[in-house]
N, C-alpha and C positions, 0 to 999 in steps of 0.2 A: 530560634527557640531556645536555646542554650542560655542566650544573653536574658530573656525572660528568666527563665528558668535561676539564674545567678543573682539578677534583682529581686526577685520573689524571696530568695534563700537569705539576701541581706537584710531586706524588709523584716523578714522575719526574726533575723539576727538581733535587730535594734527593739525590736518589739520584747521580744526574750532577755535582753539589756533591760528596758522600761520595768518591764514584770518583776524582774526583780529586787531593781532597786524600793519597787514598792513593797515588793514581800518585806524587806529590811527594813524599811521605813516604818512599815505597820506593825511590824513584830518588837521593833525599837522601843516603839511609843507602847507597847502594850507590856511590855517588861517595866517599865521606867514608870507608867502611873500604875502599875499593882503594884510594883514592890519598892518604891521609891516613896512616889504621893500615897500609897495604900491608896485608891482610887482609880478603880480599873473601869478600861473605856471599850465596851460592848461592841461597837464597828470596826474596830483593830482586829479582832479575832477571823471576824469574818470576812473582812477585805485580806486577811493572809492568809485564809484558806482556800478563795477565791483566787484570788495569786498563784496559790501554790498545784493547784488543778490546771489552771493555766498554761502556767511555766511549764507543766509534764508534759500535758500535752503535745505544746509548739517545742519543745523540746525535743520530743522523740521525732516527730516532723524535721525537724531541723538534722538532729544526728544519722539520719538517713542522707541527707546529702553529702556528710562528712564520712560514712562509713563508718562512724563510730556507733552504731547502733551492735546489740547485742548477736554473737552469733557463733555457733562450735563447727570449727571449719578443721578437727583432728579428722575426719573421713574425706574430706572436701577436699585436704591437702596433700591425700596419698594416692586421688585420679591424676588422672593426662588432663591435658587444658581443653580439650571438648568434654570432657566428664564432668570438670572444675566449672565450666559453662553451663552444662545442663543442668548440673548441680543447683549453684544461684538461679536458673531460670524458674528451676519448679519452686523454689524455696520462693523468690519472686511474688510467682504467680496464686502461689496460698496467701501470701500477705495481702495481695492486693485483692483477692478474694474477700477477707477479713475486714479491707478499708472499704472497699463495697457494702459490705454488711454494716459495718460503723455508720459509714455515711447515711444509709437507708434509716435504720432506727436511732440512730443518734438524732437525725431531723426532725422525726414522728416523736419521741420522747423530748427535744425539747420545744417543740410546738405546743405540744401538749402542755408544756408548766409554763404556759405564758403568762399566765391568770395567775398562779402561785407566786407570791412574793416573797423574798427571803424576810427572814424575822427579825432582824435590825436594818440594814441598808434598804432593805423595799424595794429592790429591782426585782424583775421579773426571774425566775429561776430559768425561764427556756434560754436570758441568756448566757447564764451561767453554762447550761447543758449544749450551747451552739458549742463549744470547744471542742465536742466530738464530732461533727460530721467536719466543723473545718481542718481538724487538725488531720482529720482522716484524708480531706480531700489532699492536704498539703503533703501528706506522709505516701502518698500514692503517685503523685506527678515525682517526688524524689525516689521513690522504687523504681518508677521508669524509667527517668533520667539515669540511674544508676544500672538499670539492664543493660540499657543502649550502652554506656561507658563499658561495663564488664565483655560485651559482645564485641564491641570495637580492639577492647587491648588483646595485645600480642602473649604476655604472661600473666596470669590471675595472681601469679606472687609477688609482683610488684606492686601494692595497690597505692599507687600514687596519683588518685582520683580525687582527692579534694578538691571541694569548694574555695 
């Protein structure tokens, strides 16, 4: 199972690299056409916005696999080993509940928006919104993986569980 999660995260990393490249090229084209040629292109702004949204959501899911997500550890670090694990478990369970919420309602939002087209690119907005349940699913898988790794560790002070 760990190999599947590792491959998933490797694929996610490559998708993030492609999205970043698309974002950079779209923004560069927009700036070049707007300020150099004085003739802006409408689709670059929309493409860069959607790329940034996808990059942000997928990046958050990938960050969990590297334990790079935001956390406040001042209280956790003062607890004994079992307390640290319990605190991490509670935080993970709350996050998983939020992921389930995002999967359910993100799917409903995306499905109901499939007939609405984006103004310039004319793609169904549901495709843009599907990043919500997809990233929440990936986020949840990585949260569960990190929780399992946390319970297997002997000393949570040494966070060497990066993928």
